[in-house]
CHARMM internal coordinates of N, CA and C (Angstrom, degrees):
IC EDIT
DIST 1 N 1 CA 1.4227
DIST 1 CA 1 C 1.5024
ANGL 1 N 1 CA 1 C 112.90
DIST 1 C 2 N 1.3481
ANGL 1 CA 1 C 2 N 116.04
DIHE 1 N 1 CA 1 C 2 N -30.21
DIST 2 N 2 CA 1.3986
ANGL 1 C 2 N 2 CA 120.60
DIHE 1 CA 1 C 2 N 2 CA -177.93
DIST 2 CA 2 C 1.5197
ANGL 2 N 2 CA 2 C 109.57
DIHE 1 C 2 N 2 CA 2 C -69.49
DIST 2 C 3 N 1.3788
ANGL 2 CA 2 C 3 N 121.25
DIHE 2 N 2 CA 2 C 3 N -35.25
DIST 3 N 3 CA 1.4144
ANGL 2 C 3 N 3 CA 124.37
DIHE 2 CA 2 C 3 N 3 CA -178.94
DIST 3 CA 3 C 1.4961
ANGL 3 N 3 CA 3 C 106.39
DIHE 2 C 3 N 3 CA 3 C -70.07
DIST 3 C 4 N 1.2622
ANGL 3 CA 3 C 4 N 121.39
DIHE 3 N 3 CA 3 C 4 N -42.61
DIST 4 N 4 CA 1.4283
ANGL 3 C 4 N 4 CA 123.40
DIHE 3 CA 3 C 4 N 4 CA 177.97
DIST 4 CA 4 C 1.5224
ANGL 4 N 4 CA 4 C 113.56
DIHE 3 C 4 N 4 CA 4 C -59.86
DIST 4 C 5 N 1.3536
ANGL 4 CA 4 C 5 N 114.85
DIHE 4 N 4 CA 4 C 5 N -40.51
DIST 5 N 5 CA 1.3974
ANGL 4 C 5 N 5 CA 118.56
DIHE 4 CA 4 C 5 N 5 CA -179.89
DIST 5 CA 5 C 1.5415
ANGL 5 N 5 CA 5 C 109.79
DIHE 4 C 5 N 5 CA 5 C -68.04
DIST 5 C 6 N 1.3232
ANGL 5 CA 5 C 6 N 118.15
DIHE 5 N 5 CA 5 C 6 N -39.27
DIST 6 N 6 CA 1.5120
ANGL 5 C 6 N 6 CA 117.86
DIHE 5 CA 5 C 6 N 6 CA 175.03
DIST 6 CA 6 C 1.4259
ANGL 6 N 6 CA 6 C 112.86
DIHE 5 C 6 N 6 CA 6 C -64.50
DIST 6 C 7 N 1.3267
ANGL 6 CA 6 C 7 N 121.43
DIHE 6 N 6 CA 6 C 7 N -41.46
DIST 7 N 7 CA 1.3734
ANGL 6 C 7 N 7 CA 123.37
DIHE 6 CA 6 C 7 N 7 CA 178.34
DIST 7 CA 7 C 1.4671
ANGL 7 N 7 CA 7 C 113.89
DIHE 6 C 7 N 7 CA 7 C -58.80
DIST 7 C 8 N 1.3692
ANGL 7 CA 7 C 8 N 115.34
DIHE 7 N 7 CA 7 C 8 N -43.17
DIST 8 N 8 CA 1.4591
ANGL 7 C 8 N 8 CA 119.05
DIHE 7 CA 7 C 8 N 8 CA 176.30
DIST 8 CA 8 C 1.4298
ANGL 8 N 8 CA 8 C 112.33
DIHE 7 C 8 N 8 CA 8 C -63.60
DIST 8 C 9 N 1.2903
ANGL 8 CA 8 C 9 N 118.83
DIHE 8 N 8 CA 8 C 9 N -43.15
DIST 9 N 9 CA 1.5030
ANGL 8 C 9 N 9 CA 125.64
DIHE 8 CA 8 C 9 N 9 CA -178.91
DIST 9 CA 9 C 1.5632
ANGL 9 N 9 CA 9 C 106.68
DIHE 8 C 9 N 9 CA 9 C -61.65
DIST 9 C 10 N 1.3511
ANGL 9 CA 9 C 10 N 114.05
DIHE 9 N 9 CA 9 C 10 N -46.74
DIST 10 N 10 CA 1.4370
ANGL 9 C 10 N 10 CA 116.91
DIHE 9 CA 9 C 10 N 10 CA 179.94
DIST 10 CA 10 C 1.6455
ANGL 10 N 10 CA 10 C 112.13
DIHE 9 C 10 N 10 CA 10 C -63.96
DIST 10 C 11 N 1.2787
ANGL 10 CA 10 C 11 N 115.82
DIHE 10 N 10 CA 10 C 11 N -36.69
DIST 11 N 11 CA 1.4308
ANGL 10 C 11 N 11 CA 121.02
DIHE 10 CA 10 C 11 N 11 CA 176.37
DIST 11 CA 11 C 1.5443
ANGL 11 N 11 CA 11 C 111.11
DIHE 10 C 11 N 11 CA 11 C -67.14
DIST 11 C 12 N 1.3420
ANGL 11 CA 11 C 12 N 118.58
DIHE 11 N 11 CA 11 C 12 N -37.52
DIST 12 N 12 CA 1.4450
ANGL 11 C 12 N 12 CA 121.83
DIHE 11 CA 11 C 12 N 12 CA 173.24
DIST 12 CA 12 C 1.5636
ANGL 12 N 12 CA 12 C 110.92
DIHE 11 C 12 N 12 CA 12 C -63.16
DIST 12 C 13 N 1.2754
ANGL 12 CA 12 C 13 N 114.01
DIHE 12 N 12 CA 12 C 13 N -49.13
DIST 13 N 13 CA 1.4549
ANGL 12 C 13 N 13 CA 118.44
DIHE 12 CA 12 C 13 N 13 CA -178.58
DIST 13 CA 13 C 1.5851
ANGL 13 N 13 CA 13 C 113.69
DIHE 12 C 13 N 13 CA 13 C -58.73
DIST 13 C 14 N 1.3256
ANGL 13 CA 13 C 14 N 110.67
DIHE 13 N 13 CA 13 C 14 N -39.14
DIST 14 N 14 CA 1.4870
ANGL 13 C 14 N 14 CA 116.34
DIHE 13 CA 13 C 14 N 14 CA 171.30
DIST 14 CA 14 C 1.4143
ANGL 14 N 14 CA 14 C 116.69
DIHE 13 C 14 N 14 CA 14 C -63.56
DIST 14 C 15 N 1.3519
ANGL 14 CA 14 C 15 N 117.86
DIHE 14 N 14 CA 14 C 15 N -37.44
DIST 15 N 15 CA 1.3674
ANGL 14 C 15 N 15 CA 122.71
DIHE 14 CA 14 C 15 N 15 CA 177.09
DIST 15 CA 15 C 1.5547
ANGL 15 N 15 CA 15 C 111.53
DIHE 14 C 15 N 15 CA 15 C -66.81
DIST 15 C 16 N 1.3761
ANGL 15 CA 15 C 16 N 116.37
DIHE 15 N 15 CA 15 C 16 N -40.28
DIST 16 N 16 CA 1.4494
ANGL 15 C 16 N 16 CA 119.75
DIHE 15 CA 15 C 16 N 16 CA 179.37
DIST 16 CA 16 C 1.5393
ANGL 16 N 16 CA 16 C 109.16
DIHE 15 C 16 N 16 CA 16 C -70.93
DIST 16 C 17 N 1.3029
ANGL 16 CA 16 C 17 N 120.39
DIHE 16 N 16 CA 16 C 17 N -31.78
DIST 17 N 17 CA 1.4300
ANGL 16 C 17 N 17 CA 123.39
DIHE 16 CA 16 C 17 N 17 CA 177.86
DIST 17 CA 17 C 1.5671
ANGL 17 N 17 CA 17 C 108.42
DIHE 16 C 17 N 17 CA 17 C -66.29
DIST 17 C 18 N 1.2955
ANGL 17 CA 17 C 18 N 116.23
DIHE 17 N 17 CA 17 C 18 N -46.97
DIST 18 N 18 CA 1.4761
ANGL 17 C 18 N 18 CA 122.53
DIHE 17 CA 17 C 18 N 18 CA 178.94
DIST 18 CA 18 C 1.5772
ANGL 18 N 18 CA 18 C 108.41
DIHE 17 C 18 N 18 CA 18 C -59.61
DIST 18 C 19 N 1.2812
ANGL 18 CA 18 C 19 N 115.05
DIHE 18 N 18 CA 18 C 19 N -43.72
DIST 19 N 19 CA 1.5494
ANGL 18 C 19 N 19 CA 118.74
DIHE 18 CA 18 C 19 N 19 CA 177.84
DIST 19 CA 19 C 1.4649
ANGL 19 N 19 CA 19 C 111.14
DIHE 18 C 19 N 19 CA 19 C -59.80
DIST 19 C 20 N 1.2698
ANGL 19 CA 19 C 20 N 118.38
DIHE 19 N 19 CA 19 C 20 N -48.58
DIST 20 N 20 CA 1.4620
ANGL 19 C 20 N 20 CA 125.05
DIHE 19 CA 19 C 20 N 20 CA 179.79
DIST 20 CA 20 C 1.5425
ANGL 20 N 20 CA 20 C 109.08
DIHE 19 C 20 N 20 CA 20 C -58.38
DIST 20 C 21 N 1.3716
ANGL 20 CA 20 C 21 N 114.12
DIHE 20 N 20 CA 20 C 21 N -46.55
DIST 21 N 21 CA 1.5003
ANGL 20 C 21 N 21 CA 117.85
DIHE 20 CA 20 C 21 N 21 CA -176.99
DIST 21 CA 21 C 1.4586
ANGL 21 N 21 CA 21 C 107.27
DIHE 20 C 21 N 21 CA 21 C -64.04
DIST 21 C 22 N 1.3409
ANGL 21 CA 21 C 22 N 122.65
DIHE 21 N 21 CA 21 C 22 N -43.05
DIST 22 N 22 CA 1.4622
ANGL 21 C 22 N 22 CA 129.44
DIHE 21 CA 21 C 22 N 22 CA -177.68
DIST 22 CA 22 C 1.6346
ANGL 22 N 22 CA 22 C 105.47
DIHE 21 C 22 N 22 CA 22 C -58.82
DIST 22 C 23 N 1.2103
ANGL 22 CA 22 C 23 N 113.83
DIHE 22 N 22 CA 22 C 23 N -46.05
DIST 23 N 23 CA 1.4977
ANGL 22 C 23 N 23 CA 116.19
DIHE 22 CA 22 C 23 N 23 CA -177.50
DIST 23 CA 23 C 1.4772
ANGL 23 N 23 CA 23 C 109.11
DIHE 22 C 23 N 23 CA 23 C -63.29
DIST 23 C 24 N 1.3619
ANGL 23 CA 23 C 24 N 119.81
DIHE 23 N 23 CA 23 C 24 N -39.99
DIST 24 N 24 CA 1.4567
ANGL 23 C 24 N 24 CA 129.28
DIHE 23 CA 23 C 24 N 24 CA -171.39
DIST 24 CA 24 C 1.5526
ANGL 24 N 24 CA 24 C 102.85
DIHE 23 C 24 N 24 CA 24 C -69.97
DIST 24 C 25 N 1.3618
ANGL 24 CA 24 C 25 N 117.72
DIHE 24 N 24 CA 24 C 25 N -48.67
DIST 25 N 25 CA 1.4732
ANGL 24 C 25 N 25 CA 121.36
DIHE 24 CA 24 C 25 N 25 CA -179.55
DIST 25 CA 25 C 1.5360
ANGL 25 N 25 CA 25 C 109.04
DIHE 24 C 25 N 25 CA 25 C -63.15
DIST 25 C 26 N 1.2948
ANGL 25 CA 25 C 26 N 122.24
DIHE 25 N 25 CA 25 C 26 N -38.47
DIST 26 N 26 CA 1.4139
ANGL 25 C 26 N 26 CA 121.11
DIHE 25 CA 25 C 26 N 26 CA -178.45
DIST 26 CA 26 C 1.5488
ANGL 26 N 26 CA 26 C 108.89
DIHE 25 C 26 N 26 CA 26 C -70.40
DIST 26 C 27 N 1.2944
ANGL 26 CA 26 C 27 N 119.30
DIHE 26 N 26 CA 26 C 27 N -41.23
DIST 27 N 27 CA 1.4569
ANGL 26 C 27 N 27 CA 117.74
DIHE 26 CA 26 C 27 N 27 CA 172.99
DIST 27 CA 27 C 1.5222
ANGL 27 N 27 CA 27 C 114.36
DIHE 26 C 27 N 27 CA 27 C -62.50
DIST 27 C 28 N 1.2352
ANGL 27 CA 27 C 28 N 117.01
DIHE 27 N 27 CA 27 C 28 N -40.55
DIST 28 N 28 CA 1.4491
ANGL 27 C 28 N 28 CA 119.51
DIHE 27 CA 27 C 28 N 28 CA 176.00
DIST 28 CA 28 C 1.5123
ANGL 28 N 28 CA 28 C 115.89
DIHE 27 C 28 N 28 CA 28 C -62.35
DIST 28 C 29 N 1.3765
ANGL 28 CA 28 C 29 N 112.51
DIHE 28 N 28 CA 28 C 29 N -42.47
DIST 29 N 29 CA 1.4802
ANGL 28 C 29 N 29 CA 113.23
DIHE 28 CA 28 C 29 N 29 CA 178.55
DIST 29 CA 29 C 1.4999
ANGL 29 N 29 CA 29 C 113.45
DIHE 28 C 29 N 29 CA 29 C -69.40
DIST 29 C 30 N 1.3260
ANGL 29 CA 29 C 30 N 119.38
DIHE 29 N 29 CA 29 C 30 N -35.01
DIST 30 N 30 CA 1.5277
ANGL 29 C 30 N 30 CA 123.28
DIHE 29 CA 29 C 30 N 30 CA 177.86
DIST 30 CA 30 C 1.5920
ANGL 30 N 30 CA 30 C 107.99
DIHE 29 C 30 N 30 CA 30 C -68.52
DIST 30 C 31 N 1.2745
ANGL 30 CA 30 C 31 N 118.35
DIHE 30 N 30 CA 30 C 31 N -35.44
DIST 31 N 31 CA 1.4696
ANGL 30 C 31 N 31 CA 122.61
DIHE 30 CA 30 C 31 N 31 CA 179.17
DIST 31 CA 31 C 1.4995
ANGL 31 N 31 CA 31 C 105.24
DIHE 30 C 31 N 31 CA 31 C -66.24
DIST 31 C 32 N 1.2894
ANGL 31 CA 31 C 32 N 119.21
DIHE 31 N 31 CA 31 C 32 N -46.64
DIST 32 N 32 CA 1.5444
ANGL 31 C 32 N 32 CA 122.85
DIHE 31 CA 31 C 32 N 32 CA -178.45
DIST 32 CA 32 C 1.4752
ANGL 32 N 32 CA 32 C 109.96
DIHE 31 C 32 N 32 CA 32 C -63.19
DIST 32 C 33 N 1.3274
ANGL 32 CA 32 C 33 N 116.75
DIHE 32 N 32 CA 32 C 33 N -40.52
DIST 33 N 33 CA 1.4857
ANGL 32 C 33 N 33 CA 118.85
DIHE 32 CA 32 C 33 N 33 CA 179.54
DIST 33 CA 33 C 1.6324
ANGL 33 N 33 CA 33 C 107.48
DIHE 32 C 33 N 33 CA 33 C -66.29
DIST 33 C 34 N 1.2590
ANGL 33 CA 33 C 34 N 114.02
DIHE 33 N 33 CA 33 C 34 N -43.42
DIST 34 N 34 CA 1.5308
ANGL 33 C 34 N 34 CA 114.75
DIHE 33 CA 33 C 34 N 34 CA -177.90
DIST 34 CA 34 C 1.4748
ANGL 34 N 34 CA 34 C 110.82
DIHE 33 C 34 N 34 CA 34 C -65.46
DIST 34 C 35 N 1.3265
ANGL 34 CA 34 C 35 N 117.49
DIHE 34 N 34 CA 34 C 35 N -37.17
DIST 35 N 35 CA 1.4514
ANGL 34 C 35 N 35 CA 119.38
DIHE 34 CA 34 C 35 N 35 CA 179.87
DIST 35 CA 35 C 1.5709
ANGL 35 N 35 CA 35 C 109.10
DIHE 34 C 35 N 35 CA 35 C -67.07
DIST 35 C 36 N 1.3281
ANGL 35 CA 35 C 36 N 116.78
DIHE 35 N 35 CA 35 C 36 N -43.20
DIST 36 N 36 CA 1.4468
ANGL 35 C 36 N 36 CA 122.10
DIHE 35 CA 35 C 36 N 36 CA 178.22
DIST 36 CA 36 C 1.5076
ANGL 36 N 36 CA 36 C 110.09
DIHE 35 C 36 N 36 CA 36 C -56.23
DIST 36 C 37 N 1.2920
ANGL 36 CA 36 C 37 N 119.96
DIHE 36 N 36 CA 36 C 37 N -48.38
DIST 37 N 37 CA 1.4419
ANGL 36 C 37 N 37 CA 123.33
DIHE 36 CA 36 C 37 N 37 CA -178.98
DIST 37 CA 37 C 1.4809
ANGL 37 N 37 CA 37 C 113.55
DIHE 36 C 37 N 37 CA 37 C -63.43
DIST 37 C 38 N 1.4054
ANGL 37 CA 37 C 38 N 112.32
DIHE 37 N 37 CA 37 C 38 N -43.72
DIST 38 N 38 CA 1.4964
ANGL 37 C 38 N 38 CA 112.74
DIHE 37 CA 37 C 38 N 38 CA 175.79
DIST 38 CA 38 C 1.5131
ANGL 38 N 38 CA 38 C 115.96
DIHE 37 C 38 N 38 CA 38 C -63.33
DIST 38 C 39 N 1.3744
ANGL 38 CA 38 C 39 N 113.91
DIHE 38 N 38 CA 38 C 39 N -42.08
DIST 39 N 39 CA 1.4645
ANGL 38 C 39 N 39 CA 120.39
DIHE 38 CA 38 C 39 N 39 CA 174.90
DIST 39 CA 39 C 1.5153
ANGL 39 N 39 CA 39 C 111.52
DIHE 38 C 39 N 39 CA 39 C -59.97
DIST 39 C 40 N 1.3031
ANGL 39 CA 39 C 40 N 118.60
DIHE 39 N 39 CA 39 C 40 N -39.65
DIST 40 N 40 CA 1.4513
ANGL 39 C 40 N 40 CA 120.16
DIHE 39 CA 39 C 40 N 40 CA 176.78
DIST 40 CA 40 C 1.4901
ANGL 40 N 40 CA 40 C 113.33
DIHE 39 C 40 N 40 CA 40 C -58.68
DIST 40 C 41 N 1.3878
ANGL 40 CA 40 C 41 N 110.89
DIHE 40 N 40 CA 40 C 41 N -47.36
DIST 41 N 41 CA 1.4963
ANGL 40 C 41 N 41 CA 118.54
DIHE 40 CA 40 C 41 N 41 CA -176.48
DIST 41 CA 41 C 1.5937
ANGL 41 N 41 CA 41 C 108.96
DIHE 40 C 41 N 41 CA 41 C -68.54
DIST 41 C 42 N 1.3465
ANGL 41 CA 41 C 42 N 115.32
DIHE 41 N 41 CA 41 C 42 N -34.96
DIST 42 N 42 CA 1.4419
ANGL 41 C 42 N 42 CA 115.65
DIHE 41 CA 41 C 42 N 42 CA 178.61
DIST 42 CA 42 C 1.4813
ANGL 42 N 42 CA 42 C 111.86
DIHE 41 C 42 N 42 CA 42 C -71.44
DIST 42 C 43 N 1.4049
ANGL 42 CA 42 C 43 N 116.76
DIHE 42 N 42 CA 42 C 43 N -41.24
DIST 43 N 43 CA 1.4247
ANGL 42 C 43 N 43 CA 117.02
DIHE 42 CA 42 C 43 N 43 CA 177.18
DIST 43 CA 43 C 1.5612
ANGL 43 N 43 CA 43 C 116.07
DIHE 42 C 43 N 43 CA 43 C -62.97
DIST 43 C 44 N 1.3911
ANGL 43 CA 43 C 44 N 114.65
DIHE 43 N 43 CA 43 C 44 N -31.36
DIST 44 N 44 CA 1.4040
ANGL 43 C 44 N 44 CA 120.61
DIHE 43 CA 43 C 44 N 44 CA 176.97
DIST 44 CA 44 C 1.5643
ANGL 44 N 44 CA 44 C 108.34
DIHE 43 C 44 N 44 CA 44 C -66.47
DIST 44 C 45 N 1.2934
ANGL 44 CA 44 C 45 N 116.39
DIHE 44 N 44 CA 44 C 45 N -45.09
DIST 45 N 45 CA 1.4579
ANGL 44 C 45 N 45 CA 122.20
DIHE 44 CA 44 C 45 N 45 CA 179.96
DIST 45 CA 45 C 1.5681
ANGL 45 N 45 CA 45 C 107.71
DIHE 44 C 45 N 45 CA 45 C -60.42
DIST 45 C 46 N 1.3427
ANGL 45 CA 45 C 46 N 117.33
DIHE 45 N 45 CA 45 C 46 N -50.10
DIST 46 N 46 CA 1.4487
ANGL 45 C 46 N 46 CA 119.24
DIHE 45 CA 45 C 46 N 46 CA -179.09
DIST 46 CA 46 C 1.4708
ANGL 46 N 46 CA 46 C 111.10
DIHE 45 C 46 N 46 CA 46 C -58.50
DIST 46 C 47 N 1.3503
ANGL 46 CA 46 C 47 N 119.94
DIHE 46 N 46 CA 46 C 47 N -39.79
DIST 47 N 47 CA 1.4362
ANGL 46 C 47 N 47 CA 124.62
DIHE 46 CA 46 C 47 N 47 CA -178.41
DIST 47 CA 47 C 1.4971
ANGL 47 N 47 CA 47 C 110.28
DIHE 46 C 47 N 47 CA 47 C -65.29
DIST 47 C 48 N 1.3259
ANGL 47 CA 47 C 48 N 115.22
DIHE 47 N 47 CA 47 C 48 N -46.43
DIST 48 N 48 CA 1.5084
ANGL 47 C 48 N 48 CA 115.34
DIHE 47 CA 47 C 48 N 48 CA -179.51
DIST 48 CA 48 C 1.4997
ANGL 48 N 48 CA 48 C 111.54
DIHE 47 C 48 N 48 CA 48 C -70.96
DIST 48 C 49 N 1.2536
ANGL 48 CA 48 C 49 N 115.83
DIHE 48 N 48 CA 48 C 49 N -33.02
DIST 49 N 49 CA 1.5549
ANGL 48 C 49 N 49 CA 118.45
DIHE 48 CA 48 C 49 N 49 CA 173.81
DIST 49 CA 49 C 1.5549
ANGL 49 N 49 CA 49 C 110.54
DIHE 48 C 49 N 49 CA 49 C -63.54
DIST 49 C 50 N 1.2541
ANGL 49 CA 49 C 50 N 117.01
DIHE 49 N 49 CA 49 C 50 N -42.28
DIST 50 N 50 CA 1.5600
ANGL 49 C 50 N 50 CA 118.78
DIHE 49 CA 49 C 50 N 50 CA -177.31
DIST 50 CA 50 C 1.5242
ANGL 50 N 50 CA 50 C 106.35
DIHE 49 C 50 N 50 CA 50 C -72.31
DIST 50 C 51 N 1.3702
ANGL 50 CA 50 C 51 N 123.01
DIHE 50 N 50 CA 50 C 51 N -29.07
DIST 51 N 51 CA 1.4259
ANGL 50 C 51 N 51 CA 122.24
DIHE 50 CA 50 C 51 N 51 CA 172.89
DIST 51 CA 51 C 1.4563
ANGL 51 N 51 CA 51 C 113.57
DIHE 50 C 51 N 51 CA 51 C -64.16
DIST 51 C 52 N 1.3167
ANGL 51 CA 51 C 52 N 114.43
DIHE 51 N 51 CA 51 C 52 N -44.68
DIST 52 N 52 CA 1.5549
ANGL 51 C 52 N 52 CA 118.86
DIHE 51 CA 51 C 52 N 52 CA 176.67
DIST 52 CA 52 C 1.3609
ANGL 52 N 52 CA 52 C 110.42
DIHE 51 C 52 N 52 CA 52 C -64.67
DIST 52 C 53 N 1.3763
ANGL 52 CA 52 C 53 N 122.35
DIHE 52 N 52 CA 52 C 53 N -40.68
DIST 53 N 53 CA 1.4498
ANGL 52 C 53 N 53 CA 121.54
DIHE 52 CA 52 C 53 N 53 CA -178.66
DIST 53 CA 53 C 1.5373
ANGL 53 N 53 CA 53 C 113.21
DIHE 52 C 53 N 53 CA 53 C -66.81
DIST 53 C 54 N 1.3774
ANGL 53 CA 53 C 54 N 115.08
DIHE 53 N 53 CA 53 C 54 N -39.79
DIST 54 N 54 CA 1.3806
ANGL 53 C 54 N 54 CA 119.30
DIHE 53 CA 53 C 54 N 54 CA 177.39
DIST 54 CA 54 C 1.5488
ANGL 54 N 54 CA 54 C 111.91
DIHE 53 C 54 N 54 CA 54 C -62.23
DIST 54 C 55 N 1.3367
ANGL 54 CA 54 C 55 N 115.00
DIHE 54 N 54 CA 54 C 55 N -43.64
DIST 55 N 55 CA 1.3438
ANGL 54 C 55 N 55 CA 120.01
DIHE 54 CA 54 C 55 N 55 CA 179.03
DIST 55 CA 55 C 1.5224
ANGL 55 N 55 CA 55 C 115.60
DIHE 54 C 55 N 55 CA 55 C -64.86
DIST 55 C 56 N 1.3212
ANGL 55 CA 55 C 56 N 114.17
DIHE 55 N 55 CA 55 C 56 N -40.50
DIST 56 N 56 CA 1.4460
ANGL 55 C 56 N 56 CA 123.29
DIHE 55 CA 55 C 56 N 56 CA 176.65
DIST 56 CA 56 C 1.5821
ANGL 56 N 56 CA 56 C 109.92
DIHE 55 C 56 N 56 CA 56 C -60.70
DIST 56 C 57 N 1.3806
ANGL 56 CA 56 C 57 N 110.96
DIHE 56 N 56 CA 56 C 57 N -47.41
DIST 57 N 57 CA 1.4374
ANGL 56 C 57 N 57 CA 113.58
DIHE 56 CA 56 C 57 N 57 CA 179.26
DIST 57 CA 57 C 1.4812
ANGL 57 N 57 CA 57 C 114.63
DIHE 56 C 57 N 57 CA 57 C -62.40
DIST 57 C 58 N 1.3648
ANGL 57 CA 57 C 58 N 117.10
DIHE 57 N 57 CA 57 C 58 N -43.06
DIST 58 N 58 CA 1.4616
ANGL 57 C 58 N 58 CA 117.34
DIHE 57 CA 57 C 58 N 58 CA -179.02
DIST 58 CA 58 C 1.5804
ANGL 58 N 58 CA 58 C 109.76
DIHE 57 C 58 N 58 CA 58 C -67.53
DIST 58 C 59 N 1.2447
ANGL 58 CA 58 C 59 N 119.74
DIHE 58 N 58 CA 58 C 59 N -33.89
DIST 59 N 59 CA 1.4002
ANGL 58 C 59 N 59 CA 123.36
DIHE 58 CA 58 C 59 N 59 CA 176.25
DIST 59 CA 59 C 1.5442
ANGL 59 N 59 CA 59 C 113.24
DIHE 58 C 59 N 59 CA 59 C -64.48
DIST 59 C 60 N 1.3940
ANGL 59 CA 59 C 60 N 113.20
DIHE 59 N 59 CA 59 C 60 N -40.27
DIST 60 N 60 CA 1.3418
ANGL 59 C 60 N 60 CA 125.39
DIHE 59 CA 59 C 60 N 60 CA 176.80
DIST 60 CA 60 C 1.5059
ANGL 60 N 60 CA 60 C 111.33
DIHE 59 C 60 N 60 CA 60 C -61.00
DIST 60 C 61 N 1.3393
ANGL 60 CA 60 C 61 N 116.10
DIHE 60 N 60 CA 60 C 61 N -49.34
DIST 61 N 61 CA 1.4283
ANGL 60 C 61 N 61 CA 122.75
DIHE 60 CA 60 C 61 N 61 CA -176.82
DIST 61 CA 61 C 1.5166
ANGL 61 N 61 CA 61 C 108.46
DIHE 60 C 61 N 61 CA 61 C -66.50
DIST 61 C 62 N 1.4092
ANGL 61 CA 61 C 62 N 118.90
DIHE 61 N 61 CA 61 C 62 N -37.69
DIST 62 N 62 CA 1.3799
ANGL 61 C 62 N 62 CA 119.71
DIHE 61 CA 61 C 62 N 62 CA 176.54
DIST 62 CA 62 C 1.5248
ANGL 62 N 62 CA 62 C 111.20
DIHE 61 C 62 N 62 CA 62 C -64.56
DIST 62 C 63 N 1.2146
ANGL 62 CA 62 C 63 N 115.60
DIHE 62 N 62 CA 62 C 63 N -44.69
DIST 63 N 63 CA 1.5433
ANGL 62 C 63 N 63 CA 119.45
DIHE 62 CA 62 C 63 N 63 CA -179.12
DIST 63 CA 63 C 1.5547
ANGL 63 N 63 CA 63 C 108.10
DIHE 62 C 63 N 63 CA 63 C -62.76
DIST 63 C 64 N 1.2568
ANGL 63 CA 63 C 64 N 119.69
DIHE 63 N 63 CA 63 C 64 N -36.14
DIST 64 N 64 CA 1.4791
ANGL 63 C 64 N 64 CA 121.42
DIHE 63 CA 63 C 64 N 64 CA -178.60
DIST 64 CA 64 C 1.5258
ANGL 64 N 64 CA 64 C 109.32
DIHE 63 C 64 N 64 CA 64 C -70.40
DIST 64 C 65 N 1.2699
ANGL 64 CA 64 C 65 N 113.80
DIHE 64 N 64 CA 64 C 65 N -42.90
DIST 65 N 65 CA 1.5652
ANGL 64 C 65 N 65 CA 117.80
DIHE 64 CA 64 C 65 N 65 CA 176.65
DIST 65 CA 65 C 1.4947
ANGL 65 N 65 CA 65 C 110.26
DIHE 64 C 65 N 65 CA 65 C -62.80
DIST 65 C 66 N 1.3650
ANGL 65 CA 65 C 66 N 118.67
DIHE 65 N 65 CA 65 C 66 N -39.77
DIST 66 N 66 CA 1.5136
ANGL 65 C 66 N 66 CA 122.92
DIHE 65 CA 65 C 66 N 66 CA -179.87
DIST 66 CA 66 C 1.4937
ANGL 66 N 66 CA 66 C 107.41
DIHE 65 C 66 N 66 CA 66 C -61.48
DIST 66 C 67 N 1.3388
ANGL 66 CA 66 C 67 N 117.98
DIHE 66 N 66 CA 66 C 67 N -49.68
DIST 67 N 67 CA 1.4247
ANGL 66 C 67 N 67 CA 127.31
DIHE 66 CA 66 C 67 N 67 CA -176.76
DIST 67 CA 67 C 1.6049
ANGL 67 N 67 CA 67 C 107.18
DIHE 66 C 67 N 67 CA 67 C -55.89
DIST 67 C 68 N 1.2748
ANGL 67 CA 67 C 68 N 114.26
DIHE 67 N 67 CA 67 C 68 N -50.43
DIST 68 N 68 CA 1.5548
ANGL 67 C 68 N 68 CA 122.31
DIHE 67 CA 67 C 68 N 68 CA -176.79
DIST 68 CA 68 C 1.5060
ANGL 68 N 68 CA 68 C 108.04
DIHE 67 C 68 N 68 CA 68 C -56.69
DIST 68 C 69 N 1.4459
ANGL 68 CA 68 C 69 N 112.21
DIHE 68 N 68 CA 68 C 69 N -44.83
DIST 69 N 69 CA 1.5016
ANGL 68 C 69 N 69 CA 113.84
DIHE 68 CA 68 C 69 N 69 CA -174.59
DIST 69 CA 69 C 1.5302
ANGL 69 N 69 CA 69 C 112.97
DIHE 68 C 69 N 69 CA 69 C -75.58
DIST 69 C 70 N 1.2968
ANGL 69 CA 69 C 70 N 118.17
DIHE 69 N 69 CA 69 C 70 N -23.97
DIST 70 N 70 CA 1.4881
ANGL 69 C 70 N 70 CA 126.72
DIHE 69 CA 69 C 70 N 70 CA -179.16
DIST 70 CA 70 C 1.5521
ANGL 70 N 70 CA 70 C 109.59
DIHE 69 C 70 N 70 CA 70 C -73.48
DIST 70 C 71 N 1.3551
ANGL 70 CA 70 C 71 N 116.27
DIHE 70 N 70 CA 70 C 71 N -24.83
DIST 71 N 71 CA 1.5148
ANGL 70 C 71 N 71 CA 117.05
DIHE 70 CA 70 C 71 N 71 CA -173.74
DIST 71 CA 71 C 1.4767
ANGL 71 N 71 CA 71 C 108.30
DIHE 70 C 71 N 71 CA 71 C -70.79
END
COOR INIT
IC SEED 1 N 1 CA 1 C
IC BUILD
């Protein structure tokens, strides 16, 4: 009987360990997905920001050249 009781206890411990691992894996995967979506939004913001900056810099350069030639 003692061996059977230990085997059952070991099986329950294994089940609890698997449950804890599943919970950990689920939390990890949701964190990774959240980070990916935030990173994606941040990269899009940076890309749009750099497009505006590049456009503004080229307009500024053209305006400066135009003013120099008009003097």
